[in-house]
DSSP file (Angstrom, degrees, kcal/mol; ACC not computed):
  #  RESIDUE AA STRUCTURE BP1 BP2  ACC     N-H-->O    O-->H-N    N-H-->O    O-->H-N    TCO  KAPPA ALPHA  PHI   PSI    X-CA   Y-CA   Z-CA
    1    1 A M              0   0    0      0, 0.0     0, 0.0     0, 0.0     0, 0.0   0.000 360.0 360.0 360.0 134.6  -10.8    9.3   10.2
    2    2 A P        -     0   0    0      0, 0.0    17,-2.0     0, 0.0     2,-0.4  -0.293 360.0-137.8 -66.6 146.8   -8.8    8.7    7.0
    3    3 A T  E     -A   18   0A   0     15,-0.2     2,-0.4    13,-0.0    15,-0.2  -0.896  17.6-162.0-108.3 138.9   -9.3    5.6    4.9
    4    4 A Y  E     -A   17   0A   0     13,-3.0    13,-2.5    -2,-0.4     2,-0.4  -0.933  10.6-135.5-122.0 142.7   -6.3    3.9    3.5
    5    5 A E  E     -A   16   0A   0     35,-0.5    35,-3.3    -2,-0.4     2,-0.3  -0.812  22.3-174.9-103.1 137.7   -6.2    1.4    0.5
    6    6 A F  E     -AB  15  39A   0      9,-3.6     9,-2.3    -2,-0.4     2,-0.4  -0.844  13.2-151.7-124.7 160.1   -4.2   -1.8    0.7
    7    7 A R  E     -AB  14  38A   0     31,-2.1    31,-2.7    -2,-0.3     2,-0.6  -0.995  16.6-134.0-134.7 137.6   -3.4   -4.6   -1.8
    8    8 A C  E  >  - B   0  37A   0      5,-2.7     4,-2.6    -2,-0.4    29,-0.2  -0.809   7.4-159.9 -93.8 118.4   -2.6   -8.2   -0.9
    9    9 A R  T  4 S+     0   0    0     27,-2.5    -1,-0.1    -2,-0.6    28,-0.1   0.815  90.4  54.0 -61.8 -31.5    0.4   -9.6   -2.7
   10   10 A A  T  4 S+     0   0    0     26,-0.5    -1,-0.2     1,-0.1    27,-0.1   0.903 129.2  10.7 -74.4 -45.0   -0.7  -13.2   -2.0
   11   11 A C  T  4 S-     0   0    0      2,-0.1    -2,-0.2    23,-0.0    -1,-0.1   0.579  92.8-123.8-113.9 -16.4   -4.3  -13.0   -3.5
   12   12 A G     <  +     0   0    0     -4,-2.6    -3,-0.1     1,-0.3     2,-0.1   0.471  57.3 149.0  83.1  -1.8   -4.3   -9.6   -5.4
   13   13 A Q        -     0   0    0     -5,-0.1    -5,-2.7    -6,-0.1     2,-0.4  -0.421  37.7-147.5 -65.8 145.1   -7.3   -8.3   -3.5
   14   14 A T  E     +A    7   0A   0     -7,-0.2     2,-0.3    -2,-0.1    -7,-0.2  -0.941  26.5 167.4-111.7 134.8   -7.5   -4.5   -2.9
   15   15 A F  E     -A    6   0A   0     -9,-2.3    -9,-3.6    -2,-0.4     2,-0.3  -0.939  24.8-133.0-146.2 164.2   -9.2   -3.4    0.4
   16   16 A T  E     -A    5   0A   0     -2,-0.3     2,-0.4   -11,-0.2   -11,-0.2  -0.902  13.2-169.0-122.1 151.1   -9.6   -0.3    2.5
   17   17 A E  E     -A    4   0A   0    -13,-2.5   -13,-3.0    -2,-0.3     2,-0.5  -0.999  16.3-141.2-136.8 139.1   -9.2    0.4    6.2
   18   18 A S  E     +A    3   0A   0     -2,-0.4   -15,-0.2   -15,-0.2    -2,-0.0  -0.847  41.4 144.1 -93.6 130.0  -10.2    3.4    8.3
   19   19 A R        -     0   0    0    -17,-2.0     5,-0.1    -2,-0.5    -2,-0.1  -0.986  52.8 -80.6-158.6 161.5   -7.6    4.2   11.0
   20   20 A P    >   -     0   0    0      0, 0.0     3,-1.6     0, 0.0     4,-0.1  -0.253  41.9-115.1 -64.9 154.3   -6.0    7.2   12.7
   21   21 A M  G >  S+     0   0    0      1,-0.3     3,-1.6     2,-0.2     4,-0.3   0.821 115.5  64.7 -63.7 -29.4   -3.2    9.0   10.9
   22   22 A A  G 3  S+     0   0    0      1,-0.3    -1,-0.3     2,-0.1     3,-0.2   0.754 107.0  43.3 -63.9 -23.4   -0.8    7.9   13.7
   23   23 A E  G X  S+     0   0    0     -3,-1.6     3,-1.7     1,-0.2    -1,-0.3   0.197  79.8 111.1-104.9  11.4   -1.4    4.3   12.6
   24   24 A S  T <  S+     0   0    0     -3,-1.6    -1,-0.2     1,-0.3    -2,-0.1   0.789  79.7  47.6 -64.6 -29.5   -1.2    5.0    8.8
   25   25 A G  T 3  S+     0   0    0     -4,-0.3    -1,-0.3    -3,-0.2    -2,-0.1   0.436  83.6 113.7 -88.4  -2.0    2.0    3.0    8.5
   26   26 A E  S <  S-     0   0    0     -3,-1.7    -3,-0.0     1,-0.1    28,-0.0  -0.478  75.9-102.7 -75.3 144.3    1.0    0.0   10.4
   27   27 A P        -     0   0    0      0, 0.0     2,-0.3     0, 0.0    -1,-0.1  -0.230  34.1-151.1 -60.1 156.3    0.7   -3.3    8.4
   28   28 A A        -     0   0    0      7,-0.2     2,-0.4     9,-0.0     9,-0.2  -0.990   7.3-136.4-132.1 136.7   -2.9   -4.5    7.5
   29   29 A A        -     0   0    0     -2,-0.3     6,-0.2     7,-0.1     5,-0.1  -0.785  28.6-115.0 -90.8 138.5   -3.9   -8.1    6.9
   30   30 A C    >   -     0   0    0      4,-2.5     3,-3.0    -2,-0.4    -1,-0.1  -0.311  29.3-105.6 -68.3 155.4   -6.2   -8.8    3.9
   31   31 A P  T 3  S+     0   0    0      0, 0.0    -1,-0.1     0, 0.0    -2,-0.0   0.726 123.2  59.9 -50.3 -24.7   -9.7  -10.0    4.4
   32   32 A Q  T 3  S-     0   0    0      2,-0.1    -2,-0.1   -19,-0.0    -3,-0.0   0.503 122.7-106.1 -86.3  -4.2   -8.6  -13.4    3.3
   33   33 A G  S <  S+     0   0    0     -3,-3.0     2,-0.1     1,-0.3    -1,-0.0   0.321  73.3 136.5  97.7  -4.4   -6.0  -13.5    6.2
   34   34 A H        -     0   0    0      1,-0.1    -4,-2.5     2,-0.1    -1,-0.3  -0.420  38.1-162.9 -71.3 148.6   -2.8  -12.9    4.3
   35   35 A D        +     0   0    0     -6,-0.2     2,-1.4     1,-0.1    -7,-0.2   0.409  63.6  99.5-111.0   4.2   -0.3  -10.5    5.9
   36   36 A D        +     0   0    0     -9,-0.1   -27,-2.5    18,-0.0   -26,-0.5  -0.611  58.4 137.1 -88.8  74.7    1.8   -9.8    2.8
   37   37 A T  E     -B    8   0A   0     -2,-1.4    17,-0.9   -29,-0.2     2,-0.4  -0.761  41.9-147.3-123.7 163.3    0.2   -6.5    1.8
   38   38 A V  E     -BC   7  53A   0    -31,-2.7   -31,-2.1    -2,-0.3     2,-0.4  -0.958  20.7-124.0-125.7 148.2    1.2   -3.0    0.6
   39   39 A K  E     -BC   6  52A   0     13,-1.8    13,-2.1    -2,-0.4     2,-0.3  -0.767  28.1-132.9 -86.2 135.6   -0.4    0.3    1.3
   40   40 A L  E     - C   0  51A   0    -35,-3.3     2,-0.6    -2,-0.4   -35,-0.5  -0.740  12.5-147.3 -93.2 142.5   -1.3    2.1   -1.9
   41   41 A L  E     - C   0  50A   0      9,-2.3     9,-2.0    -2,-0.3     2,-0.3  -0.950  11.0-142.7-111.2 114.8   -0.3    5.8   -2.1
   42   42 A A  E     - C   0  49A   0     -2,-0.6     2,-0.7     7,-0.2     7,-0.2  -0.617   8.5-145.3 -81.3 138.5   -2.7    7.8   -4.1
   43   43 A V  E >>> - C   0  48A   0      5,-1.6     3,-1.8    -2,-0.3     4,-0.9  -0.931  24.1-119.0-110.4 113.5   -0.9   10.5   -6.1
   44   44 A A  T 345S-     0   0    0     -2,-0.7     0, 0.0     1,-0.3     0, 0.0  -0.214  89.5  -0.8 -58.2 128.2   -3.1   13.7   -6.3
   45   45 A G  T 345S+     0   0    0      1,-0.1    -1,-0.3     2,-0.0    -3,-0.0   0.260 113.2  86.5  82.1 -12.2   -4.1   14.6   -9.8
   46   46 A A  T <45S-     0   0    0     -3,-1.8    -2,-0.2     2,-0.2    -1,-0.1   0.675  82.4-138.9 -96.5 -21.8   -2.3   11.7  -11.5
   47   47 A G  T  <5 +     0   0    0     -4,-0.9     2,-0.3     1,-0.2    -3,-0.1   0.743  66.2 105.0  67.9  19.0   -5.0    9.1  -11.2
   48   48 A I  E   < -C   43   0A   0     -5,-0.5    -5,-1.6    -7,-0.0     2,-0.4  -0.848  58.4-142.0-125.0 165.3   -2.5    6.4  -10.4
   49   49 A S  E     -C   42   0A   0     -2,-0.3     2,-0.4    -7,-0.2    -7,-0.2  -0.972   8.9-154.0-126.0 140.3   -1.5    4.5   -7.2
   50   50 A V  E     -C   41   0A   0     -9,-2.0    -9,-2.3    -2,-0.4     2,-0.2  -0.965  23.8-120.2-113.3 132.6    2.1    3.5   -6.2
   51   51 A G  E     -C   40   0A   0     -2,-0.4    10,-0.3   -11,-0.2   -11,-0.2  -0.473  23.5-163.1 -73.0 142.7    2.5    0.5   -4.0
   52   52 A E  E     -C   39   0A   0    -13,-2.1   -13,-1.8    -2,-0.2     8,-0.1  -0.960  22.6-120.5-128.5 111.4    4.4    1.2   -0.7
   53   53 A P  E     -C   38   0A   0      0, 0.0     3,-0.5     0, 0.0   -15,-0.2  -0.205   8.9-152.5 -58.4 137.5    5.9   -1.9    1.3
   54   54 A N  S    S+     0   0    0    -17,-0.9   -16,-0.1     1,-0.2   -18,-0.0   0.835  91.0  65.6 -70.0 -31.3    4.6   -2.3    4.7
   55   55 A S  S    S-     0   0    0    -18,-0.2    -1,-0.2     1,-0.1     3,-0.1   0.619 104.3-122.7 -68.9 -13.9    7.8   -4.1    5.8
   56   56 A G        +     0   0    0     -3,-0.5    -1,-0.1     1,-0.3    -2,-0.1   0.560  64.4 141.9  81.4   0.2   10.1   -1.0    5.3
   57   57 A S        -     0   0    0      1,-0.1    -1,-0.3     2,-0.0     2,-0.1  -0.377  54.5-105.4 -77.0 156.4   12.2   -2.9    2.9
   58   58 A S  S    S+     0   0    0     -3,-0.1     2,-0.1    -2,-0.1    -1,-0.1  -0.409  74.7  69.0 -80.5 164.8   13.6   -1.3   -0.2
   59   59 A G        +     0   0    0      1,-0.4     6,-0.2    -2,-0.1     5,-0.1  -0.230  61.7  64.6 109.1 160.0   12.2   -1.8   -3.6
   60   60 A G     >  +     0   0    0      4,-0.4     4,-0.7     1,-0.2    -1,-0.4  -0.140  64.3  80.9  77.2 177.9    8.9   -0.9   -5.4
   61   61 A G  H  > S-     0   0    0    -10,-0.3     4,-1.6     3,-0.2     6,-0.2  -0.016  99.7 -60.0  70.9 176.3    7.9    2.6   -6.1
   62   62 A C  H >>>S+     0   0    0      2,-0.2     5,-1.6     1,-0.2     3,-0.6   0.981 135.0  32.5 -60.0 -69.5    9.2    4.6   -9.1
   63   63 A C  H 345S+     0   0    0      1,-0.3     3,-0.4     2,-0.2    -1,-0.2   0.793 120.9  50.5 -66.7 -32.9   12.9    4.7   -8.4
   64   64 A G  H 3<5S+     0   0    0     -4,-0.7    -4,-0.4     1,-0.2    -1,-0.3   0.740 110.0  52.7 -74.2 -23.8   13.0    1.3   -6.7
   65   65 A G  H <<5S-     0   0    0     -4,-1.6    -2,-0.2    -3,-0.6    -1,-0.2   0.538 112.2-116.2 -89.6  -5.0   11.2   -0.2   -9.7
   66   66 A G  T  <5S+     0   0    0     -4,-0.6    -3,-0.2    -3,-0.4    -4,-0.1   0.718  79.5 118.2  83.9  16.2   13.5    1.1  -12.4
   67   67 A C      < +     0   0    0     -5,-1.6     2,-0.2    -6,-0.2    -4,-0.2   0.469  45.3 101.0 -99.3   6.0   11.2    3.4  -14.2
   68   68 A C              0   0    0     -6,-0.4     0, 0.0    -5,-0.1     0, 0.0  -0.621 360.0 360.0 -81.0 147.4   13.1    6.6  -13.6
   69   69 A A              0   0    0     -2,-0.2    -1,-0.1     0, 0.0    -2,-0.0   0.404 360.0 360.0 -83.1 360.0   15.3    7.8  -16.5
């Protein structure tokens, strides 16, 4: 089963959860009980992670964050 990494916006904690791929987009509560979390998307070969909002709202990511030229 794949492992997904999440970060809590409220406390900043990063945590992992194992879940089926069919549930990969489902929200996750942090171990401290906060529900404002983002799933981190690993970029192969780049060694960086980009936050992906659980809520489906716009913003974040490269083009939503204004880093594109």
